Residue frames as qw, qx, qy, qz and C-alpha x, y, z in Angstrom:
[[0.012, 0.456, 0.351, -0.818, 97.67, 124.04, 75.65],
 [0.395, 0.709, 0.582, 0.048, 94.66, 125.35, 73.80],
 [0.348, 0.139, 0.237, 0.897, 95.25, 128.09, 71.23],
 [0.193, 0.043, 0.098, -0.975, 91.94, 129.79, 72.04],
 [0.637, 0.216, 0.364, -0.645, 88.20, 129.61, 71.56],
 [0.367, -0.017, 0.896, 0.248, 87.14, 126.47, 69.74],
 [0.081, 0.478, 0.731, 0.479, 83.90, 127.71, 68.18],
 [0.133, 0.112, 0.214, -0.961, 81.33, 130.50, 68.20],
 [0.284, -0.352, -0.782, -0.429, 78.14, 128.54, 67.45],
 [0.361, -0.397, 0.143, -0.832, 75.30, 130.27, 69.28],
 [0.323, -0.227, -0.894, 0.209, 73.95, 128.48, 72.38],
 [0.363, -0.693, -0.359, -0.509, 70.55, 129.59, 73.80],
 [0.132, 0.237, -0.587, 0.763, 70.79, 131.27, 77.23],
 [0.492, -0.545, -0.653, -0.185, 68.26, 130.04, 79.77],
 [0.173, -0.629, 0.253, -0.715, 67.25, 131.94, 82.95],
 [0.717, -0.408, 0.402, -0.398, 66.60, 128.88, 85.14],
 [0.304, -0.356, 0.879, 0.092, 67.97, 125.39, 85.51],
 [0.858, 0.339, -0.036, -0.385, 67.15, 123.01, 82.69],
 [0.746, -0.315, 0.556, 0.190, 69.00, 119.67, 82.43],
 [0.717, 0.449, 0.421, 0.327, 69.04, 120.06, 78.63],
 [0.124, 0.988, -0.006, -0.090, 70.30, 123.66, 78.60],
 [0.757, 0.348, -0.124, 0.539, 73.69, 124.75, 77.31],
 [0.238, 0.252, -0.304, 0.887, 73.89, 127.97, 79.32],
 [0.378, -0.735, -0.562, -0.027, 72.00, 129.06, 82.45],
 [0.156, 0.309, -0.252, 0.904, 72.17, 132.64, 83.80],
 [0.420, -0.619, -0.663, 0.028, 70.19, 132.68, 87.07],
 [0.009, -0.519, 0.161, -0.840, 69.31, 135.99, 88.69],
 [0.704, -0.578, -0.132, -0.391, 68.79, 135.46, 92.39],
 [0.503, -0.636, 0.552, -0.197, 70.15, 133.81, 95.51],
 [0.309, 0.415, -0.844, -0.143, 72.44, 130.88, 94.82],
 [0.288, -0.011, 0.880, -0.377, 70.49, 128.71, 97.31],
 [0.659, 0.413, 0.241, -0.580, 67.38, 129.04, 95.15],
 [0.608, 0.534, -0.501, -0.307, 69.22, 127.70, 92.10],
 [0.046, 0.346, -0.923, 0.160, 70.95, 124.94, 94.07],
 [0.546, 0.096, 0.654, -0.516, 67.56, 123.66, 95.21],
 [0.751, 0.496, 0.002, -0.436, 66.73, 122.98, 91.56],
 [0.406, 0.590, -0.688, -0.117, 69.94, 121.13, 90.62],
 [0.959, -0.147, -0.191, -0.151, 69.93, 117.31, 90.98],
 [0.675, -0.594, 0.416, 0.139, 72.52, 115.43, 93.04],
 [0.643, -0.237, 0.609, 0.399, 75.73, 114.57, 91.25],
 [0.590, 0.698, 0.399, 0.074, 75.17, 116.56, 88.08],
 [0.161, 0.967, -0.198, -0.020, 77.98, 119.16, 87.99],
 [0.893, 0.202, -0.155, 0.371, 81.51, 118.29, 86.88],
 [0.495, 0.104, -0.226, 0.832, 83.26, 121.48, 88.01],
 [0.236, -0.922, -0.304, 0.050, 82.34, 124.10, 90.58],
 [0.573, 0.073, -0.044, 0.815, 84.61, 127.09, 90.15],
 [0.118, -0.906, -0.330, -0.237, 84.14, 130.49, 91.77],
 [0.316, 0.207, -0.358, 0.854, 85.55, 133.49, 93.47],
 [0.295, -0.669, -0.681, 0.043, 83.14, 133.97, 96.37],
 [0.134, -0.904, -0.048, -0.403, 82.22, 137.29, 98.01],
 [0.576, 0.253, -0.522, 0.576, 85.22, 138.22, 100.17],
 [0.471, -0.758, -0.422, 0.161, 83.32, 140.06, 102.88],
 [0.526, -0.019, -0.044, 0.849, 85.53, 143.05, 102.15],
 [0.002, 0.676, 0.352, -0.647, 82.85, 145.73, 102.26],
 [0.096, -0.017, 0.533, 0.841, 82.71, 146.38, 98.52],
 [0.424, 0.087, -0.002, -0.901, 79.51, 147.80, 97.16],
 [0.689, 0.005, -0.542, -0.482, 78.14, 144.40, 96.11],
 [0.561, -0.116, -0.778, 0.258, 78.60, 142.74, 99.53],
 [0.527, -0.765, -0.064, -0.366, 77.17, 143.15, 102.99],
 [0.256, 0.507, -0.686, 0.455, 79.90, 143.31, 105.59],
 [0.833, -0.461, -0.149, -0.267, 79.43, 140.65, 108.30],
 [0.499, -0.659, 0.560, -0.055, 81.59, 139.18, 111.02],
 [0.292, 0.475, -0.798, -0.228, 84.10, 136.72, 109.61],
 [0.238, -0.024, 0.938, -0.251, 82.58, 133.87, 111.72],
 [0.570, 0.472, 0.463, -0.488, 79.08, 134.48, 110.38],
 [0.447, 0.641, -0.415, -0.467, 80.47, 134.88, 106.87],
 [0.117, 0.329, -0.932, -0.097, 82.06, 131.43, 107.05],
 [0.390, 0.200, 0.818, -0.372, 78.91, 129.84, 108.50],
 [0.585, 0.593, 0.125, -0.539, 76.88, 131.24, 105.61],
 [0.387, 0.586, -0.631, -0.329, 79.41, 129.96, 103.10],
 [0.181, -0.198, 0.956, -0.116, 79.49, 126.53, 104.72],
 [0.589, 0.376, 0.572, -0.431, 75.77, 126.09, 103.99],
 [0.586, 0.677, -0.202, -0.398, 76.32, 126.90, 100.33],
 [0.149, 0.538, -0.823, -0.108, 79.41, 124.65, 100.08],
 [0.457, -0.008, 0.846, -0.275, 77.41, 121.76, 101.54],
 [0.682, 0.551, 0.333, -0.346, 74.92, 122.05, 98.67],
 [0.396, 0.732, -0.486, -0.266, 77.70, 122.46, 96.12],
 [0.184, -0.356, 0.915, -0.054, 79.11, 119.19, 97.42],
 [0.620, 0.273, 0.660, -0.325, 75.71, 117.53, 96.89],
 [0.666, 0.683, 0.083, -0.287, 75.41, 118.59, 93.22],
 [0.084, 0.703, -0.667, -0.231, 79.06, 117.70, 92.42],
 [0.903, 0.210, -0.337, -0.164, 79.64, 114.48, 90.50],
 [0.883, -0.423, 0.149, 0.139, 81.70, 111.74, 92.14],
 [0.759, 0.108, 0.195, 0.612, 84.48, 112.39, 89.60],
 [0.161, 0.898, 0.200, 0.357, 84.06, 116.14, 89.84],
 [0.533, 0.007, -0.260, 0.805, 86.23, 118.98, 91.11],
 [0.174, -0.933, -0.314, 0.009, 85.69, 122.15, 93.09],
 [0.534, 0.215, -0.076, 0.814, 88.00, 125.19, 92.66],
 [0.295, -0.883, -0.351, 0.101, 87.63, 127.93, 95.26],
 [0.512, 0.401, -0.046, 0.758, 89.58, 131.10, 94.46],
 [0.384, -0.884, -0.265, 0.027, 90.12, 133.49, 97.38],
 [0.364, 0.613, -0.316, 0.626, 92.48, 136.14, 98.69],
 [0.347, -0.111, -0.638, 0.678, 92.76, 137.69, 102.13],
 [0.285, -0.832, -0.412, -0.237, 90.23, 139.35, 104.42],
 [0.413, 0.179, -0.331, 0.829, 91.81, 142.38, 106.08],
 [0.384, -0.805, -0.358, -0.275, 90.32, 144.04, 109.15],
 [0.437, -0.891, 0.124, 0.009, 91.99, 146.62, 111.46],
 [0.128, 0.798, -0.586, -0.051, 95.28, 145.96, 109.70],
 [0.521, -0.273, 0.806, -0.068, 95.22, 142.20, 110.42],
 [0.471, 0.312, -0.635, -0.526, 95.26, 139.73, 107.54],
 [0.721, -0.023, 0.612, -0.324, 93.00, 136.68, 107.57],
 [0.117, 0.299, -0.800, -0.506, 94.02, 134.17, 104.83],
 [0.734, 0.080, 0.106, -0.666, 90.66, 132.97, 103.61],
 [0.717, 0.238, -0.625, -0.197, 91.90, 129.74, 102.03],
 [0.225, 0.159, -0.846, 0.456, 93.11, 128.57, 105.47],
 [0.403, 0.037, 0.477, -0.780, 89.76, 129.54, 107.06],
 [0.753, 0.214, -0.210, -0.586, 87.83, 127.72, 104.33],
 [0.342, 0.344, -0.874, -0.041, 89.91, 124.52, 104.48],
 [0.191, -0.005, 0.881, -0.433, 88.13, 122.91, 107.47],
 [0.632, 0.327, 0.213, -0.670, 84.71, 123.44, 105.79],
 [0.653, 0.436, -0.505, -0.359, 85.76, 121.44, 102.78],
 [0.213, 0.290, -0.916, 0.179, 87.45, 118.72, 104.84],
 [0.433, 0.036, 0.666, -0.606, 84.37, 118.18, 106.98],
 [0.756, 0.391, 0.024, -0.524, 82.55, 117.23, 103.75],
 [0.852, -0.067, 0.493, 0.162, 85.20, 114.67, 102.85],
 [0.582, 0.810, -0.071, 0.021, 86.62, 116.64, 99.93],
 [0.827, -0.244, 0.162, 0.480, 90.29, 116.01, 99.09],
 [0.080, 0.921, -0.188, -0.332, 92.72, 118.81, 98.35],
 [0.880, 0.295, 0.195, 0.316, 94.75, 118.09, 95.24],
 [0.519, 0.267, -0.011, 0.812, 96.51, 121.43, 94.85],
 [0.157, -0.851, -0.251, 0.434, 96.74, 124.83, 96.46],
 [0.574, 0.482, 0.296, 0.592, 97.39, 126.89, 93.32],
 [0.261, -0.590, -0.097, 0.758, 99.05, 130.27, 93.50],
 [0.399, 0.752, 0.374, 0.368, 97.71, 132.99, 91.20],
 [0.434, -0.444, -0.026, 0.783, 100.27, 135.79, 91.13],
 [0.326, 0.832, 0.328, 0.307, 99.52, 139.22, 89.66],
 [0.571, 0.123, -0.106, 0.804, 101.81, 142.19, 89.36],
 [0.053, -0.370, -0.018, -0.927, 99.51, 145.06, 90.27],
 [0.458, -0.601, -0.654, -0.027, 97.20, 146.00, 93.08],
 [0.319, -0.923, -0.044, -0.211, 96.85, 148.23, 96.17],
 [0.495, 0.441, -0.495, 0.561, 100.06, 149.40, 97.75],
 [0.674, -0.640, -0.357, 0.095, 100.33, 148.71, 101.46],
 [0.141, 0.799, -0.310, 0.496, 102.24, 151.07, 103.76],
 [0.477, -0.589, 0.514, -0.401, 102.34, 149.03, 106.98],
 [0.788, -0.099, 0.607, 0.017, 102.93, 145.54, 105.51],
 [0.212, -0.210, 0.721, 0.625, 104.15, 144.04, 102.26],
 [0.544, 0.301, -0.128, -0.772, 101.80, 144.60, 99.38],
 [0.692, 0.089, 0.704, -0.131, 99.72, 141.52, 98.52],
 [0.329, 0.519, -0.518, -0.595, 100.38, 140.22, 95.02],
 [0.256, 0.062, -0.935, -0.238, 98.85, 136.76, 94.95],
 [0.715, -0.136, 0.237, -0.644, 95.66, 134.85, 95.66],
 [0.199, -0.221, 0.955, 0.004, 95.01, 131.13, 95.86],
 [0.736, 0.045, -0.345, -0.580, 92.85, 128.49, 94.24],
 [0.453, -0.236, 0.818, -0.263, 91.99, 125.51, 96.36],
 [0.619, 0.193, -0.575, -0.498, 91.37, 122.54, 94.04],
 [0.495, -0.149, 0.766, -0.381, 89.39, 119.75, 95.76],
 [0.446, 0.036, -0.761, -0.470, 87.98, 116.53, 94.35],
 [0.748, -0.294, 0.084, -0.590, 85.03, 114.58, 95.64],
 [0.970, -0.146, 0.195, -0.020, 86.77, 111.21, 95.34],
 [0.469, -0.497, 0.589, 0.432, 90.02, 109.56, 94.25],
 [0.474, 0.322, 0.703, 0.422, 88.49, 108.95, 90.83],
 [0.121, 0.827, 0.195, -0.513, 88.46, 112.35, 89.14],
 [0.651, 0.695, 0.186, 0.242, 88.91, 113.98, 85.75],
 [0.338, -0.778, 0.266, 0.458, 92.38, 115.32, 85.13],
 [0.746, 0.589, 0.194, 0.242, 93.47, 116.19, 81.60],
 [0.513, -0.611, 0.173, 0.578, 97.13, 117.27, 81.78],
 [0.555, 0.164, 0.482, 0.658, 97.96, 117.50, 78.09],
 [0.180, 0.822, 0.396, 0.366, 95.71, 120.54, 77.24],
 [0.241, -0.967, 0.031, -0.081, 97.51, 122.64, 79.86],
 [0.827, -0.176, 0.089, 0.527, 101.08, 121.47, 79.45],
 [0.057, 0.969, -0.120, -0.206, 103.65, 124.22, 79.03],
 [0.692, 0.606, -0.343, 0.188, 106.89, 124.35, 77.03],
 [0.849, -0.373, -0.106, 0.358, 109.84, 122.81, 78.83],
 [0.133, -0.935, 0.238, 0.228, 112.66, 125.13, 79.76],
 [0.079, -0.572, 0.764, 0.287, 115.25, 122.61, 78.50],
 [0.889, 0.237, 0.097, -0.381, 113.47, 120.33, 76.02],
 [0.637, 0.559, -0.530, 0.001, 116.82, 119.00, 74.82],
 [0.373, -0.531, 0.698, -0.302, 117.70, 117.29, 78.11],
 [0.778, 0.159, -0.566, -0.222, 118.38, 113.56, 77.85],
 [0.884, -0.456, 0.083, -0.062, 118.70, 110.65, 80.25],
 [0.179, 0.777, -0.601, 0.063, 122.36, 110.21, 81.16],
 [0.052, -0.277, 0.950, -0.130, 122.10, 106.65, 82.47],
 [0.576, 0.167, 0.666, -0.443, 119.81, 103.63, 82.69],
 [0.539, 0.301, 0.756, 0.217, 117.83, 101.91, 79.96],
 [0.342, 0.868, 0.357, 0.041, 116.77, 105.24, 78.42],
 [0.443, -0.564, 0.215, 0.662, 120.27, 106.69, 78.30],
 [0.225, -0.103, 0.512, 0.822, 120.55, 109.17, 75.44],
 [0.011, -0.584, -0.718, -0.378, 116.82, 109.50, 74.93],
 [0.136, -0.509, 0.001, -0.850, 114.93, 112.74, 75.63],
 [0.200, -0.121, -0.818, 0.525, 113.95, 112.88, 79.28],
 [0.286, 0.196, 0.275, -0.897, 110.91, 115.12, 78.95],
 [0.488, 0.484, 0.713, -0.141, 107.49, 114.81, 77.37],
 [0.307, 0.186, 0.503, 0.786, 107.16, 115.86, 73.69],
 [0.091, -0.762, -0.540, -0.345, 103.91, 117.70, 74.52],
 [0.055, -0.700, 0.212, -0.680, 105.56, 119.82, 77.22],
 [0.307, 0.044, -0.797, 0.519, 105.85, 119.65, 80.96],
 [0.356, -0.685, -0.631, 0.083, 103.42, 119.69, 83.88],
 [0.098, 0.746, 0.018, 0.658, 102.95, 123.38, 84.74],
 [0.321, -0.041, -0.660, 0.678, 103.11, 122.73, 88.55],
 [0.212, -0.735, -0.637, 0.092, 100.81, 124.36, 91.06],
 [0.153, -0.805, -0.047, 0.571, 102.42, 127.78, 90.72],
 [0.647, 0.454, 0.445, 0.422, 102.43, 128.99, 87.12],
 [0.130, -0.662, 0.092, 0.732, 104.02, 131.95, 85.36],
 [0.617, 0.702, 0.316, 0.160, 103.30, 133.49, 81.96],
 [0.472, -0.483, 0.229, 0.701, 106.58, 134.83, 80.74],
 [0.241, 0.659, -0.224, -0.676, 107.41, 137.05, 77.79],
 [0.237, 0.358, -0.787, -0.443, 108.24, 134.10, 75.55],
 [0.582, -0.125, -0.755, -0.273, 106.24, 131.20, 76.92],
 [0.759, -0.572, -0.020, -0.311, 104.67, 129.57, 79.97],
 [0.511, 0.364, -0.691, 0.359, 107.35, 128.58, 82.40],
 [0.426, -0.025, -0.827, 0.366, 107.88, 127.16, 85.82],
 [0.190, -0.027, -0.669, 0.718, 106.80, 129.15, 88.75],
 [0.186, 0.323, 0.492, -0.786, 103.63, 131.20, 88.87],
 [0.236, 0.665, 0.673, 0.220, 100.15, 131.53, 87.41],
 [0.186, -0.364, -0.033, 0.912, 101.06, 135.09, 86.45],
 [0.119, 0.578, 0.690, 0.420, 97.70, 136.10, 85.02],
 [0.050, 0.194, -0.121, 0.972, 96.95, 139.80, 85.19],
 [0.068, 0.518, 0.736, -0.431, 94.08, 140.66, 87.49],
 [0.214, 0.643, 0.556, 0.482, 91.29, 142.63, 85.79],
 [0.221, -0.542, -0.211, 0.783, 92.10, 146.28, 86.39],
 [0.316, 0.741, 0.188, -0.562, 91.04, 149.40, 84.50],
 [0.279, 0.649, -0.494, -0.507, 93.24, 148.82, 81.44],
 [0.364, -0.058, 0.926, 0.082, 92.53, 145.07, 81.10],
 [0.243, 0.000, -0.612, -0.753, 90.58, 144.19, 77.92],
 [0.339, -0.388, -0.847, -0.128, 87.93, 142.34, 79.95],
 [0.062, -0.125, -0.493, 0.859, 87.21, 145.17, 82.42],
 [0.237, -0.585, -0.622, -0.464, 83.52, 145.71, 83.16],
 [0.332, -0.688, 0.047, -0.644, 81.52, 147.33, 85.99],
 [0.872, -0.400, -0.282, 0.013, 82.23, 144.50, 88.43],
 [0.184, -0.905, 0.342, -0.173, 84.65, 145.60, 91.20],
 [0.440, -0.501, 0.745, -0.002, 86.41, 142.24, 91.64],
 [0.803, 0.427, -0.130, -0.395, 86.39, 140.49, 88.29],
 [0.819, -0.168, 0.537, 0.116, 87.54, 136.94, 87.54],
 [0.157, 0.571, -0.586, -0.554, 89.95, 136.73, 84.52],
 [0.897, 0.265, -0.075, -0.347, 88.64, 134.33, 81.82],
 [0.552, 0.530, -0.638, 0.091, 92.14, 132.93, 81.31],
 [0.231, -0.382, 0.760, -0.473, 92.37, 131.81, 84.95],
 [0.755, 0.072, 0.441, -0.481, 89.23, 129.71, 84.53],
 [0.738, 0.500, -0.353, -0.284, 90.12, 128.33, 81.14],
 [0.255, 0.472, -0.831, 0.149, 93.04, 126.36, 82.54],
 [0.396, -0.091, 0.777, -0.481, 90.84, 124.74, 85.17],
 [0.763, 0.358, 0.142, -0.519, 88.08, 124.00, 82.66],
 [0.621, 0.533, -0.549, -0.168, 90.52, 122.34, 80.22],
 [0.162, 0.381, -0.870, 0.269, 92.25, 120.24, 82.90],
 [0.224, -0.021, 0.811, -0.540, 89.30, 119.23, 85.07],
 [0.647, 0.390, 0.398, -0.520, 86.33, 118.69, 82.68],
 [0.358, 0.088, 0.784, 0.500, 85.47, 117.06, 79.38],
 [0.205, -0.050, -0.380, -0.901, 83.38, 118.48, 76.55],
 [0.505, -0.393, -0.606, -0.472, 79.69, 118.60, 77.35],
 [0.457, -0.324, -0.678, 0.476, 80.24, 118.67, 81.14],
 [0.217, -0.900, -0.302, -0.226, 78.51, 121.17, 83.40],
 [0.440, 0.107, -0.321, 0.832, 80.65, 124.00, 84.83],
 [0.320, -0.803, -0.479, -0.152, 78.96, 125.92, 87.64],
 [0.286, 0.219, -0.309, 0.880, 79.90, 129.28, 89.16],
 [0.270, -0.650, -0.696, 0.143, 77.65, 130.00, 92.15],
 [0.139, -0.823, -0.131, 0.535, 78.87, 133.62, 92.38],
 [0.699, 0.380, 0.401, 0.454, 79.29, 134.31, 88.69],
 [0.176, -0.572, 0.083, 0.797, 79.61, 138.14, 88.75],
 [0.434, 0.643, -0.168, -0.609, 79.84, 139.14, 85.07],
 [0.925, 0.273, 0.158, -0.213, 80.17, 135.59, 83.80],
 [0.168, 0.725, -0.650, -0.155, 83.87, 135.06, 83.13],
 [0.416, -0.206, 0.882, -0.084, 83.70, 131.42, 84.28],
 [0.687, 0.453, 0.503, -0.265, 80.75, 130.77, 82.02],
 [0.478, 0.801, -0.251, -0.258, 82.52, 132.28, 79.03],
 [0.070, -0.562, 0.821, 0.070, 85.58, 130.11, 79.64],
 [0.559, 0.055, 0.812, -0.158, 83.39, 127.02, 79.79],
 [0.662, 0.642, 0.283, -0.263, 81.45, 127.83, 76.60],
 [0.231, 0.794, -0.485, -0.286, 84.66, 128.62, 74.74],
 [0.031, 0.400, -0.913, -0.068, 85.74, 125.02, 75.18],
 [0.542, -0.046, -0.709, -0.449, 82.51, 123.19, 74.54],
 [0.166, -0.185, -0.856, 0.454, 81.32, 122.79, 78.09],
 [0.258, -0.721, -0.530, -0.364, 77.86, 123.61, 79.43],
 [0.242, 0.191, -0.351, 0.884, 77.82, 126.65, 81.71],
 [0.403, -0.719, -0.528, -0.204, 75.67, 127.69, 84.65],
 [0.313, 0.127, -0.378, 0.862, 75.95, 130.61, 87.02],
 [0.294, -0.783, -0.547, 0.036, 74.05, 132.44, 89.75],
 [0.284, 0.128, -0.135, 0.941, 74.25, 136.16, 90.57],
 [0.095, -0.661, -0.650, 0.362, 72.06, 138.30, 92.80],
 [0.021, -0.582, 0.042, 0.812, 72.89, 141.63, 91.14],
 [0.639, 0.630, 0.432, -0.092, 70.73, 142.20, 88.05],
 [0.227, 0.893, -0.290, -0.257, 73.28, 144.58, 86.53],
 [0.219, -0.523, 0.798, 0.202, 75.97, 141.91, 86.50],
 [0.625, 0.251, 0.738, -0.045, 73.59, 139.27, 85.11],
 [0.533, 0.812, 0.176, -0.164, 72.88, 141.57, 82.18],
 [0.063, 0.816, -0.531, -0.218, 76.56, 142.25, 81.65],
 [0.472, -0.227, 0.847, 0.093, 77.24, 138.50, 81.68],
 [0.649, 0.527, 0.541, -0.089, 74.52, 138.01, 79.06],
 [0.371, 0.901, -0.120, -0.190, 76.00, 140.79, 76.88],
 [0.158, -0.663, 0.710, 0.178, 79.51, 139.30, 77.13],
 [0.595, 0.061, 0.799, 0.059, 78.27, 135.86, 76.14],
 [0.584, 0.731, 0.341, -0.096, 76.46, 137.33, 73.15],
 [0.141, 0.892, -0.374, -0.210, 79.61, 139.27, 72.27],
 [0.427, -0.374, 0.805, 0.171, 81.55, 136.01, 72.34],
 [0.634, 0.357, 0.686, 0.005, 79.08, 134.37, 69.98],
 [0.508, 0.842, 0.179, 0.002, 79.24, 137.22, 67.46],
 [0.793, 0.225, -0.013, 0.566, 83.04, 137.46, 67.72],
 [0.105, 0.799, -0.048, 0.590, 83.32, 140.88, 69.41],
 [0.721, -0.679, -0.120, 0.067, 84.18, 139.86, 73.01],
 [0.235, 0.774, -0.467, 0.355, 87.30, 141.58, 74.28],
 [0.872, -0.475, 0.112, -0.037, 89.35, 139.13, 76.30],
 [0.080, -0.734, 0.670, 0.077, 92.92, 138.19, 77.01],
 [0.850, 0.228, -0.428, -0.206, 93.76, 134.94, 75.10],
 [0.880, -0.446, 0.161, 0.029, 94.93, 131.99, 77.16],
 [0.845, -0.085, 0.189, 0.493, 98.72, 131.83, 77.32],
 [0.357, 0.849, 0.034, 0.389, 99.29, 135.34, 75.94],
 [0.613, 0.043, -0.355, 0.704, 102.60, 136.63, 77.28],
 [0.287, -0.858, -0.315, 0.287, 102.41, 139.18, 80.08],
 [0.362, 0.867, -0.048, 0.341, 103.76, 142.58, 78.97],
 [0.725, -0.389, -0.077, 0.563, 107.30, 143.19, 80.09],
 [0.119, 0.982, -0.034, -0.141, 108.50, 146.86, 79.96],
 [0.790, 0.416, -0.105, 0.437, 111.68, 147.46, 78.02],
 [0.519, -0.482, -0.155, 0.688, 112.78, 150.34, 80.27],
 [0.227, 0.143, 0.317, 0.910, 112.32, 152.84, 77.44],
 [0.202, -0.717, -0.580, -0.328, 108.71, 153.63, 78.37],
 [0.026, -0.609, 0.195, -0.769, 108.36, 156.92, 80.21],
 [0.714, -0.543, 0.026, -0.442, 106.40, 155.32, 83.07],
 [0.960, -0.160, -0.152, 0.172, 109.12, 152.72, 83.61],
 [0.520, 0.450, -0.272, 0.673, 111.95, 155.26, 84.00],
 [0.458, -0.462, -0.463, 0.603, 113.11, 156.69, 87.33],
 [0.064, 0.956, 0.248, 0.145, 111.74, 160.26, 87.70],
 [0.437, 0.593, -0.256, 0.626, 114.43, 162.91, 87.65],
 [0.392, -0.715, 0.215, -0.538, 113.47, 163.93, 91.20],
 [0.906, -0.366, 0.175, -0.124, 114.34, 160.44, 92.44],
 [0.715, 0.562, -0.385, 0.156, 117.75, 160.07, 90.81],
 [0.119, 0.548, -0.671, 0.485, 119.58, 160.15, 94.12],
 [0.779, -0.328, 0.214, -0.489, 117.26, 157.70, 95.88],
 [0.458, -0.358, 0.813, -0.023, 118.19, 154.22, 96.98],
 [0.781, 0.398, 0.457, -0.152, 115.94, 152.74, 94.32],
 [0.531, 0.821, -0.191, -0.085, 117.90, 154.50, 91.56],
 [0.090, -0.701, 0.707, -0.032, 121.22, 153.42, 93.03],
 [0.675, -0.087, 0.722, -0.123, 120.05, 149.82, 93.33],
 [0.770, 0.583, 0.248, -0.078, 118.96, 149.74, 89.67],
 [0.275, 0.870, -0.407, -0.044, 122.28, 151.41, 88.70],
 [0.363, -0.518, 0.773, -0.044, 124.26, 148.69, 90.48],
 [0.722, 0.190, 0.661, -0.075, 122.26, 146.06, 88.61],
 [0.196, -0.140, 0.611, 0.754, 122.91, 147.78, 85.31],
 [0.137, 0.584, 0.790, 0.131, 119.16, 148.43, 84.86],
 [0.005, -0.925, -0.288, 0.249, 119.24, 152.21, 85.13],
 [0.563, 0.216, 0.187, 0.776, 120.89, 154.71, 82.83]]
């Protein structure tokens, strides 16, 4: 696993596609930029597309029309993707009139019609968000990882995680008595968790970017840099193009540049393009606030005032449940 940014050498930021560029920030419709990009030139497409959720930066349209519009963009993304390239599509749920539409399931046929092959459906779990009152609160989103062919870049070693039991040994066979794991760590699986001490088995537990997150900007639905870093390290090599067609405030581009990749993004909102530029410049001068890859997620000790049961709730079922578990005093 990478320990963090590899360098801070300044890379010029271009405003339009240039095959020799290191960074491209394009202000405008993604289709305009796609028309300039040659076939088979991008190693990784990674994005969190507009969710059609009625936020200030989106126009609300019917889900069917939304998917038709996205299918046109995805077709062009498929065209510019290299034969050994990957596409990572991070989505949550579309909710209308109380009904949940899982967007990854709705998107899946679009990708399959283009011949893309699903390698993993990655779960990104986060601990905070809106509280639902008529259904269980949503606390995860998904990343669909597709490849264009069976010959694709996959670098496992940079994203390995510490094994839970590194001392395990083979108990029979020709390797009896020898360590059974990998000295570099284990495969993190398709559901990752950042624990207090290290990365372990189950979930990609990367905090979503809320008001107290060090990366928070003006964007209402911001992509964490750490989430993209893992995909960049595993699915590309240094010098490869990483493209975010809906870049927002540029988190995917920052993740790419941190690890020696070339970065390109498109965004229709001028405000977000300028924020992305400022964040890239802050990275180069060493002042960018971001959550380092692999940093343990904060775990309350129970002593913090906000983690204690309010006095008014001492007789509630929640307090009794915690008391039975020995977690409440």
